[in-house]
C-alpha positions as CSV (number, residue, x, y, z in Angstrom):
1,M,66.1,119.9,-21.8
2,G,69.2,120.9,-20.4
3,K,67.9,123.3,-18.0
4,K,66.1,120.8,-16.1
5,S,69.3,118.3,-16.1
6,I,71.1,121.2,-14.6
7,T,68.5,122.1,-11.8
8,K,68.2,118.5,-10.8
9,G,72.1,118.0,-10.5
10,K,71.6,121.0,-8.4
11,Y,69.6,119.5,-6.0
12,L,71.3,116.3,-6.2
13,R,74.5,117.9,-4.8
14,K,72.7,119.6,-2.2
15,I,71.2,116.4,-1.2
16,E,74.6,115.1,-1.1
17,F,75.9,117.8,0.7
18,L,73.6,117.4,3.3
19,T,73.7,113.6,3.8
20,I,77.4,114.3,4.2
21,V,76.9,116.9,6.8
22,L,74.7,114.7,8.8
23,I,76.8,111.7,8.5
24,S,79.7,113.8,9.8
25,F,77.6,115.0,12.9
26,F,76.4,112.1,13.2
27,L,80.2,110.1,13.4
28,Y,81.1,113.5,15.6
29,F,78.8,112.9,18.5
30,I,78.2,109.2,18.4
31,L,82.1,108.2,18.0
32,K,83.5,111.2,19.8
33,E,85.5,109.8,23.4
34,E,84.4,111.1,26.3
35,P,87.0,113.0,28.5
36,R,88.0,110.7,31.2
37,K,86.4,112.0,34.7
38,E,89.1,111.7,38.0
39,T,87.1,109.8,40.6
40,A,88.0,109.4,44.1
41,P,89.2,105.7,45.3
42,K,86.1,103.8,46.2
43,I,86.1,103.7,50.6
44,I,84.8,100.3,51.4
45,E,83.8,101.3,55.4
46,P,84.0,98.2,57.5
47,E,80.5,96.9,58.7
48,T,81.5,97.9,62.1
49,A,84.2,100.4,63.1
50,P,86.6,99.3,65.6
51,A,86.8,100.9,68.8
52,K,89.5,103.9,69.1
53,L,92.0,102.1,71.6
54,E,93.6,104.3,74.4
55,P,97.3,103.8,74.6
56,E,98.0,101.2,77.3
57,K,99.2,103.2,80.5
58,P,102.5,101.5,82.5
59,E,101.3,99.8,85.6
60,I,102.5,102.1,88.5
61,E,104.4,100.6,90.8
62,E,104.2,102.0,94.5
63,K,107.5,102.6,96.3
64,V,106.3,101.7,99.8
65,S,103.4,99.1,100.3
66,V,102.2,97.7,103.3
67,Y,100.0,94.2,103.8
68,F,98.5,92.5,106.1
69,D,96.9,89.1,107.2
70,R,96.3,86.8,104.4
71,D,97.9,89.5,101.9
72,V,101.3,88.5,103.4
73,Q,102.2,85.5,102.1
74,P,100.8,86.1,98.5
75,I,103.5,89.4,98.1
76,V,106.1,87.3,100.0
77,E,105.4,84.8,97.0
78,K,105.5,87.6,94.3
79,M,108.6,89.2,95.1
80,I,110.3,85.5,95.3
81,K,109.2,84.8,91.7
82,S,110.3,88.6,90.7
83,A,113.8,88.0,92.2
84,E,116.0,87.9,89.2
85,K,120.0,87.2,90.9
86,T,119.5,87.1,94.8
87,I,117.5,86.3,97.6
88,D,118.9,87.1,101.1
89,A,116.5,86.1,103.8
90,A,116.3,85.9,107.6
91,T,113.8,84.3,109.7
92,Y,113.5,83.1,113.2
93,T,111.8,79.3,112.4
94,Y,112.3,77.7,109.0
95,S,109.9,74.6,108.2
96,K,109.3,73.2,104.7
97,N,106.0,75.1,103.0
98,E,104.9,76.7,100.1
99,V,107.4,79.4,100.3
100,T,110.3,77.3,100.9
101,A,109.8,75.1,97.9
102,L,109.1,78.5,95.9
103,L,112.5,79.0,97.5
104,E,114.0,76.0,96.5
105,K,112.3,76.3,92.5
106,R,114.2,79.6,92.5
107,A,117.5,78.3,93.4
108,E,116.8,75.4,90.9
109,E,116.5,78.2,88.4
110,G,119.8,79.8,89.0
111,V,118.8,82.2,91.8
112,K,121.5,83.0,94.3
113,V,119.0,82.0,97.6
114,R,120.5,82.4,100.8
115,L,118.2,82.2,104.3
116,A,119.6,82.8,107.8
117,A,117.3,81.1,110.6
118,G,117.4,81.0,114.1
119,R,115.7,77.5,114.3
120,N,115.2,74.5,112.3
121,K,111.8,73.1,112.9
122,D,111.6,70.5,110.5
123,K,115.7,69.5,111.3
124,T,116.0,69.0,107.3
125,L,118.2,71.1,105.0
126,P,116.4,72.5,101.9
127,A,117.8,72.7,98.7
128,F,119.5,76.4,98.9
129,D,122.0,77.9,100.9
130,F,120.8,77.8,104.7
131,S,122.7,78.6,107.8
132,L,121.4,78.5,111.2
133,A,122.4,81.5,113.4
134,K,124.6,81.7,116.1
135,T,124.0,84.2,119.0
136,D,125.7,84.8,122.1
137,N,122.3,84.7,124.6
138,G,119.0,85.1,123.1
139,I,117.5,84.0,120.1
140,Y,117.9,85.2,116.3
141,H,114.7,86.3,115.3
142,P,114.9,89.0,112.7
143,K,112.2,88.2,109.6
144,F,113.2,90.0,106.2
145,F,114.0,89.7,102.3
146,V,116.5,91.6,100.4
147,L,116.0,91.0,96.7
148,D,118.2,91.7,94.1
149,G,120.0,93.7,96.8
150,R,117.7,96.9,95.7
151,D,114.5,95.5,97.4
152,V,113.3,95.2,100.9
153,L,110.7,93.6,102.5
154,I,110.4,93.7,106.4
155,L,108.1,91.1,108.0
156,S,106.7,90.2,111.5
157,A,106.0,86.7,109.9
158,N,108.5,83.7,110.0
159,I,109.3,81.6,106.8
160,S,107.0,79.2,108.3
161,S,104.1,80.9,109.7
162,S,100.6,80.3,108.5
163,A,98.9,82.1,105.8
164,D,96.1,82.3,108.5
165,A,97.7,84.0,111.2
166,S,97.5,88.0,111.8
167,N,101.0,89.3,110.4
168,N,102.2,92.6,108.6
169,A,104.8,93.3,105.7
170,V,106.2,96.6,104.5
171,L,107.5,96.2,101.1
172,F,110.0,99.0,100.0
173,K,111.3,99.2,96.2
174,N,114.4,100.1,95.1
175,V,116.4,100.9,98.5
176,P,120.0,100.3,98.0
177,E,121.3,101.6,101.2
178,A,119.1,99.7,103.6
179,A,119.3,96.5,101.1
180,A,123.1,96.6,101.9
181,I,122.7,96.7,105.5
182,L,120.1,93.7,105.6
183,K,122.7,91.7,103.3
184,A,125.7,92.3,105.3
185,E,123.5,90.7,108.3
186,I,123.3,87.6,106.2
187,D,126.7,87.5,105.1
188,D,127.9,87.7,109.0
189,V,125.3,85.0,109.9
190,F,127.0,82.5,106.8
191,A,130.6,83.8,108.2
192,G,129.8,82.4,111.4
193,N,130.1,86.0,113.2
194,I,127.1,88.5,113.7
195,E,129.0,91.8,114.1
196,K,127.1,94.9,116.2
197,R,125.3,96.6,113.3
198,C,123.1,100.0,113.3
199,A,123.0,99.2,117.6
200,D,122.1,103.4,117.7
201,G,120.0,103.3,114.5
202,C,121.1,103.7,111.1
203,I,119.1,106.1,109.2
204,T,118.2,104.8,105.9
205,E,115.8,105.5,102.9
206,I,113.1,103.1,104.8
207,G,113.7,104.8,108.2
208,T,115.6,104.0,111.0
209,I,117.2,100.6,111.3
210,I,118.2,99.3,114.7
211,F,119.2,95.6,115.6
212,N,119.3,94.5,118.9
213,P,120.7,94.0,121.5
214,G,121.2,97.8,120.9
215,K,119.2,100.6,121.6
216,G,115.7,99.5,119.8
217,C,113.8,99.8,122.8
218,V,114.9,103.1,124.1
219,K,114.4,104.2,120.6
220,V,110.8,103.3,120.6
221,R,110.5,104.7,123.9
222,D,111.6,107.7,122.8
223,E,109.0,108.1,120.0
224,F,106.2,107.3,122.7
225,L,107.4,110.0,125.1
226,A,107.3,112.4,122.0
227,A,104.0,111.3,120.9
228,E,101.3,114.4,120.7
229,K,98.1,112.7,120.3
230,S,98.0,109.1,120.1
231,I,99.8,105.8,120.3
232,K,98.0,102.7,119.1
233,G,100.0,98.9,119.2
234,A,99.5,95.7,118.4
235,V,101.8,92.9,120.0
236,Y,102.4,89.2,120.2
237,T,104.1,89.3,123.3
238,V,104.7,91.8,126.9
239,T,106.3,91.9,129.7
240,Q,106.6,94.5,131.8
241,K,110.0,95.5,132.8
242,N,111.6,97.2,129.5
243,P,111.9,100.8,127.9
244,V,109.5,100.2,125.8
245,L,106.5,100.0,128.4
246,T,108.3,102.6,130.5
247,G,107.5,104.9,127.4
248,L,103.9,103.9,127.4
249,K,103.2,104.8,130.9
250,K,104.6,108.2,130.8
251,A,102.9,108.8,127.5
252,V,99.4,107.9,129.3
253,K,100.3,110.3,132.2
254,R,100.6,113.0,130.1
255,G,97.3,112.4,128.6
256,I,98.1,110.8,125.3
257,D,95.3,108.7,124.2
258,T,96.9,104.8,124.3
259,R,95.0,101.5,122.6
260,L,96.7,98.2,122.3
261,I,95.5,95.0,120.9
262,L,97.7,91.7,122.5
263,D,97.7,88.0,121.3
264,N,95.6,85.9,123.9
265,W,97.7,82.8,123.7
266,R,98.4,80.6,126.4
267,G,101.1,78.7,128.2
268,D,101.3,75.4,129.4
269,D,99.8,76.3,132.2
270,G,96.8,77.5,130.5
271,K,97.2,80.8,131.4
272,I,97.2,84.1,129.0
273,V,100.9,84.4,128.6
274,N,100.2,88.6,128.5
275,K,97.7,88.6,131.2
276,K,100.1,90.3,133.7
277,A,101.7,92.6,131.4
278,A,98.1,93.2,130.5
279,N,96.7,93.8,134.2
280,Y,99.4,96.5,134.3
281,L,98.9,98.2,131.4
282,E,95.2,98.5,132.1
283,S,95.9,99.8,136.0
284,I,98.0,103.1,134.2
285,G,95.2,103.8,131.9
286,V,96.1,102.3,128.4
287,N,92.8,101.0,126.8
288,L,93.6,97.2,125.7
289,K,92.2,94.5,124.5
290,Y,93.2,90.6,123.2
291,D,92.9,89.4,119.8
292,E,90.0,87.8,120.1
293,Q,88.6,86.8,116.4
294,E,88.1,83.3,116.9
295,K,87.5,83.6,120.6
296,S,90.5,81.3,121.5
297,D,94.1,81.0,121.1
298,E,94.4,79.1,118.4
299,H,94.7,82.6,115.7
300,L,98.5,83.6,116.0
301,F,98.2,87.7,116.2
302,H,102.1,87.8,115.6
303,H,101.7,91.7,115.0
304,K,104.7,94.1,116.4
305,F,104.1,97.3,115.5
306,A,103.0,101.0,116.6
307,E,101.6,103.8,115.2
308,I,101.7,107.5,116.8
309,D,100.1,110.3,115.6
310,G,99.5,109.5,112.3
311,V,102.8,110.0,111.0
312,T,105.2,107.7,112.8
313,A,105.0,103.5,112.4
314,I,107.2,101.3,114.3
315,F,107.7,98.0,112.8
316,G,109.6,94.8,112.8
317,S,110.3,91.4,114.7
318,M,110.4,93.2,117.9
319,N,108.0,92.3,120.7
320,W,107.6,94.4,123.7
321,T,109.9,91.6,126.3
322,A,112.9,92.4,127.8
323,S,114.5,89.1,126.2
324,A,113.5,91.2,122.7
325,C,115.0,94.4,124.8
326,Y,118.6,93.0,125.8
327,R,119.1,89.5,124.7
328,N,117.6,88.9,121.1
329,R,118.4,89.8,117.6
330,E,115.9,91.9,116.3
331,I,115.3,93.9,113.9
332,T,113.1,97.3,114.2
333,V,112.4,100.2,111.9
334,I,111.1,103.3,112.6
335,S,109.5,105.3,109.4
336,K,108.3,108.6,109.3
337,D,106.5,108.0,105.6
338,P,103.0,109.2,106.6
339,L,101.4,106.4,103.8
340,V,103.1,103.7,106.0
341,A,101.9,105.1,109.4
342,T,98.4,105.5,108.0
343,S,98.3,102.0,106.7
344,F,98.6,101.0,110.1
345,E,96.4,103.4,111.7
346,E,94.1,102.1,109.3
347,Y,94.5,98.5,109.9
348,F,94.4,99.0,113.6
349,D,90.8,101.0,113.3
350,N,89.2,98.4,111.7
351,F,90.4,95.6,113.5
């Protein structure tokens, strides 16, 4: 009886022990805290990845630029709009148009605007500083802009020129030496006393500047005499007896390929004004044609330029006439910049 109780108790203790072990294992595996796993932050990809943006490249501004025909007025307007402090300009004929309206607007905005003119076609005064130039003999005929005392625009066009006319403009950026010379010209006009300036030629960043009366025509003649291959010119008015035509004649005799385009405008008598000079030029061997874009003299072919050997460009306000050489106030620039010469040559060849 006692032995059975002992055995029974022994089994009960084993069952109790196993039960405790099982419960312990159960509690250990069920309630054991799982170690925290490090996870990378979730990256949410956009539906469409943005294209890689290239850094913006600054606009490269050319130091010298040449413009023709319908591109002339837009560059004039652009430069007027960009001026910050001062605009000094010279022209032969003043009249009200889009350009003068823009000059008045800039004057209202606080820009100091001065215009020297040889003729007031409208007989009206603009809302900016304006002065008619007084010359001893001929007309006041230069055409240029100086902007903020550093940028220079040399033109064949007057302030009054139609946007449809054939003209040229050469823009030089940051040329303080040339700007100072041209600004002094405006100072003189407003002072009522035009001084002798660069009559023999002033060497500047833009080339040689010559004011007539002076040696402008002689300097052009000398460039023609130095030509080695070709001369290409486009001119509004030409007369026979002046140094420029002497240079052309001698160049042709040396075998230089010489080509010209002249305007076919007519005088009050209905005759082509350039006809006499044209006949002479053709007689000495110049390859010549008239501007006949519209088969009439209504289209103003107002250029005054020559290009020599692809390396020299001559431009400004000077026609190839005795009056321009000896009496008028004119500006001529002789540039050795190949970019300028090439621009004039390409225009001539494609005309």
